[in-house]
Each structure stands twice: as structure tokens, then as C-alpha cells.
N, C-alpha and C positions, 0 to 999 in steps of 0.2 A: 430679388434673390430667392431662388427656389428653396423650399423647405425639405427637399428630398436629401436626407443624409445617408441613405443606404449605400451610396457609392463610396463613402468616406470611411467605412468600417475597415479596420486593419485585419490582416490575417493572423492566426494564432502564431505566437513566437516559438512555442515549444513544439518542435516537430520530431523529437527523439523517437517516440513510439511509432510515428508514421514512417520514419526512415529505417527502423529496425523491427521488422515484423516478428522476429523471434521473441523480442522483449515485449512486444505488444500482446502476444499470446500469453506470456508469463504474467503480465499485468492483470489481465482478466482472470487468469487462473488464481492469482493471489486475492483478488476481490471476492471470488467465489469461496475460496478457502476461509477468508475472514468472515464472510456471512455464515458459513457452516459452523465455525468455531463459536461465533457470537450467539447463534441459535441453540447451541448445546451448553451454554453457560460457561464456556472456557474463554472468558473475555481477554485474558492475557495472551493466549495464543492468537485470538482474533486481532488484537492490537499489534502484535508482531507482524502478522500478515499485512495489515493496513500500512504499517511503517515501511515494509519492503515495497509495497505497491506504490507508495508515495515517492520513494526513492527512484523507482523506474519512471514515474511521471515527470520528475525533475531531471531525469537523465543521469542520475548518480548510480552507475553500475556497481561501484565498489560498496556503496551502502546497501544495495540490493543483495550482494553476495555475502555480506556480513550478517549472518543469521544466528540467533541464539537457539540453542538446542531445546527441544520441546520438554525434556525432563526438568528444565529450570522454570518452565512457564505453565505447566498444567496446574489445575486448581489446588490439589492437596499440597503440592510443593510450595506454592505461594503462601498458603495459610501457615505452614510450618515456619517459613522465613519471617512472617509477620509476628508469630507468637514467640519467637526466640528472644531472650533478654539481651 
């Protein structure tokens, strides 16, 4: 029995981004946006971009379209919400 298992690898199951190039471009745009927000210490905005990118990776277009507004996510607003009694 040969030890060559390379022929038995399965192809990726999630082909949503391959089948929809417009969402593929949006996916990489969101990854870049998340990287920019995280590098400017706006982690909540970066997390939102990561969440939306993950939705596209899973093929969940409705989750991608459901975006929280940035005025709820930027750093001073988050600190105010945390400090409220």
C-alpha cells in the first residue's frame, strides 16, 4: 500500500468567495480595514470589520450587511458606555 496520501486531499467546501468575486473583494477590503483600525487602537471598530469579514467567509451575506454604526464603536463612546452606572 503506497504512503502517498496527496491524492486523497479533499477540495475546500466553502466556495462562496470564489463564486462571488464582488464579495471576495469586499472580504479583503474588510481585512485591510480591520488591520488599520487595530493599528490605530480602535479595537472595537477592528472587531466589527473582522466580524463582517468572517460572515463573508461563511457565506452569510445578511450578517455582512448588518453593520453597527461607527459612532457606537469608536473608543471614547465605548469608554462612556463602560463608565455609566
